C-alpha positions in Angstrom: 133.8 119.3 155.6 134.6 118.9 152.0 138.1 117.5 151.0 140.0 119.4 148.9 141.5 117.5 145.6 144.2 118.3 143.2 143.0 118.8 139.7 145.9 117.5 137.1 145.9 118.2 133.6 146.0 114.9 131.6 149.5 115.7 130.2 150.7 116.4 133.5 149.4 113.2 134.5 151.0 111.2 132.2 154.5 112.6 133.1 154.0 112.0 136.5 151.7 109.1 136.9 153.6 106.6 138.9 154.0 109.5 141.6 150.7 110.6 141.6 149.2 106.9 142.0 151.9 106.2 144.6 150.3 109.2 146.6 146.5 108.3 145.7 147.5 105.2 147.1 148.5 106.6 150.6 145.2 108.7 150.7 145.8 111.6 148.7 143.2 111.4 145.8 143.1 113.6 142.3 141.2 114.6 139.6 142.7 114.1 136.0 141.1 116.9 133.8 141.4 117.8 130.2 140.9 121.4 129.3 140.1 122.1 132.7 137.2 119.7 132.6 137.1 117.0 135.0 137.2 113.7 133.7 138.3 111.0 136.2 138.9 110.9 140.1 141.7 108.5 141.4 141.6 107.3 144.9 142.8 104.6 147.0 141.0 101.4 147.1 140.2 99.2 150.4 141.8 96.1 150.1 140.7 93.9 152.7 143.4 92.5 155.3 144.3 88.8 154.4 142.7 86.3 156.5 144.5 83.9 158.6 146.9 82.1 156.1 145.2 78.4 155.5 147.7 75.5 155.4 147.3 73.4 152.4 150.1 71.2 152.5 149.8 68.7 155.6 146.4 69.7 156.4 145.4 65.7 156.9 148.5 64.8 158.8 147.9 61.9 160.9 144.5 61.3 159.8 145.6 58.8 156.9 148.1 56.0 156.5 149.8 54.9 153.2 150.9 51.2 153.1 154.7 50.2 152.9 153.8 48.6 149.8 151.7 51.3 148.1 153.9 51.5 145.0 153.5 47.5 144.6 149.8 47.4 145.4 148.2 45.6 142.4 150.9 44.4 140.9 149.9 40.8 140.5 146.6 42.0 138.9 148.7 43.9 136.4 151.1 41.1 135.6 
């Protein structure tokens, strides 16, 4: 079964682009034409669903320890 696609002249598309793009994003594609000749077809793209959120901060919690004198380490060598 062939899909019926709305054809919009380029001047009309300029005036109503935001509305047309919103409709295309919802699955209603359209074709932009100039002088009745089709130029481009605007369709929604399929964006992959985000994978499980990766925790960046704290990912090594409990695997390392920082000495209490960390901010003074190497002080004698520096002096």
